C-alpha positions in Angstrom: -5.8 21.8 28.2 -7.6 25.1 28.8 -8.8 27.3 25.9 -6.7 30.1 27.3 -3.3 27.9 27.3 -4.1 26.3 23.8 -4.8 30.2 22.4 -1.4 31.2 24.0 0.7 28.0 22.6 -1.0 28.9 19.2 0.0 32.3 18.8 3.5 31.6 20.2 3.5 29.1 17.6 2.3 31.7 14.8 5.0 34.1 15.8 7.7 31.9 15.9 7.1 30.6 13.0 6.5 34.2 11.2 9.7 35.6 12.8 11.5 32.5 11.2 9.8 33.1 7.8 10.5 36.7 8.2 14.2 36.1 8.9 14.8 33.3 6.6 13.1 35.5 3.5 15.5 38.5 4.4 18.2 35.9 4.0 17.4 34.7 0.7 16.1 37.5 -0.9 18.4 40.5 0.7 21.6 39.3 1.8 22.3 36.2 -0.6 21.1 38.3 -3.5 23.7 40.6 -3.1 26.6 38.1 -1.7 25.5 34.9 -4.4 27.6 32.0 -3.7 29.7 30.9 -6.7 27.0 33.3 -8.7 24.0 31.5 -7.6 21.7 32.4 -5.0 20.2 29.4 -2.2 16.8 28.7 -2.3 16.1 28.9 1.4 12.8 29.1 1.8 12.0 26.1 0.0 14.5 24.3 2.6 12.5 25.7 5.6 9.3 24.9 4.3 10.9 21.2 3.9 12.0 21.2 7.5 8.9 22.7 8.8 6.8 19.9 7.2 8.8 17.3 8.4 9.1 18.2 11.8 5.6 19.9 12.6 3.5 18.0 10.0 1.5 18.6 6.9 -0.8 21.2 8.3 1.6 23.5 9.3 4.0 22.7 6.6 1.4 23.6 4.4 0.5 26.9 5.7 4.2 27.9 6.2 4.4 26.5 2.7 1.8 28.7 1.5 3.2 32.0 3.1 7.0 31.2 1.9 5.7 30.8 -1.2 4.0 34.2 -1.4 7.4 35.4 -0.5 9.2 33.7 -3.3 6.5 34.8 -5.6 7.3 38.7 -4.7 11.2 38.3 -4.7 11.4 36.5 -8.2 10.7 37.4 -11.6 8.3 34.7 -12.5 4.7 34.2 -13.1 2.3 35.0 -10.0 1.1 32.1 -7.6 3.8 29.8 -9.1 5.9 29.1 -6.0 2.9 30.0 -3.8 1.4 26.6 -5.0 4.4 24.8 -5.6 6.0 25.2 -1.8 2.2 24.9 -0.5 2.2 21.5 -2.0 5.7 20.7 -1.1 4.5 21.6 2.5 1.8 19.2 2.5 3.5 16.3 0.8 7.0 16.8 2.5 4.8 16.9 6.2 3.0 13.6 4.7 6.1 12.0 3.8 7.5 12.3 7.2 4.3 11.2 9.0 3.9 8.1 6.9 7.3 6.9 4.8 10.3 8.3 6.3 11.9 8.8 9.8 11.7 12.0 10.6 15.9 13.1 10.7 18.5 14.9 9.3 19.4 12.5 6.4 15.5 12.1 5.5 15.3 16.2 5.6 18.6 16.2 3.2 17.2 13.6 1.0 14.2 15.1 0.8 15.2 18.3 0.4 17.4 17.3 -2.8 14.2 16.0 -4.1 12.2 19.0 -3.7 14.9 21.3 -4.8 15.4 19.9 -8.0 11.5 20.1 -8.6 11.5 23.8 -7.7 14.1 24.3 -10.0 12.0 22.5 -12.7 9.1 24.4 -11.8 11.2 27.8 -12.3 13.3 26.8 -15.4 9.5 25.0 -17.1 8.4 28.4 -18.9 12.1 29.5 -19.7 12.5 25.9 -21.2 9.6 25.4 -23.1 8.5 29.1 -24.2 11.3 31.1 -24.1 13.3 28.4 -25.8 16.6 28.9 -23.3 19.1 25.9 -24.0 18.4 23.2 -21.8 22.2 22.9 -20.7 22.6 25.9 -19.5 19.2 25.8 -17.0 20.1 22.5 -16.2 23.6 23.5 -15.0 22.0 26.6 -12.7 19.4 24.3 -11.6 22.2 21.8 -10.3 24.3 24.7 -8.8 21.6 26.0 -7.0 20.4 22.8 -5.6 24.0 22.0 -4.3 24.5 25.2 -3.3 21.4 25.1 -1.3 21.9 21.8 0.7 24.7 23.1 2.2 22.7 25.6 4.2 20.6 21.8 5.5 23.3 21.9 7.7 22.5 25.2 9.8 19.1 25.6 8.6 18.0 21.7 10.6 18.9 22.5 14.1 17.1 26.0 14.2 14.0 24.1 12.5 14.1 21.1 15.3 14.5 23.7 18.3 11.6 25.7 16.4 9.6 22.7 16.5 10.2 21.9 19.8 8.9 24.9 21.0 6.1 25.2 19.3 4.8 21.7 20.0 5.2 22.0 24.1 2.7 21.1 26.1 
């Protein structure tokens, strides 16, 4: 492959991922913050990070997670860099898991998403639980509700990410 063709392919991949990231961010931060589902805002950026990582590897997953985390930190009222670090690590871990342990596919995407969404919920509620002394029951109910509502979005998100992975990995 020539250097020019490789550069074009890289630029194409960056543009596709950036557009996808912006669309998911707008859905999460602007659309679903106003149209809540059972009072819950789904966490779409972690789902997007998991999908990119599982279908495109831990390198792209980490970079995508870094930018998705930055957007989460901008839109959520929480300590700075919390989701940036979390989603970068999620991108690396989910990609590594798909490269070594689990078979890439929709079922694996759902299972890994379930685990990651529970982890992300715990990360988000850690400060409230241990420093602000918010009752654990209320936080757990919210975390489980957000996880279940968000899991529904694996259904429309997976085909989009799979299509994107095919376009960005094309030779």
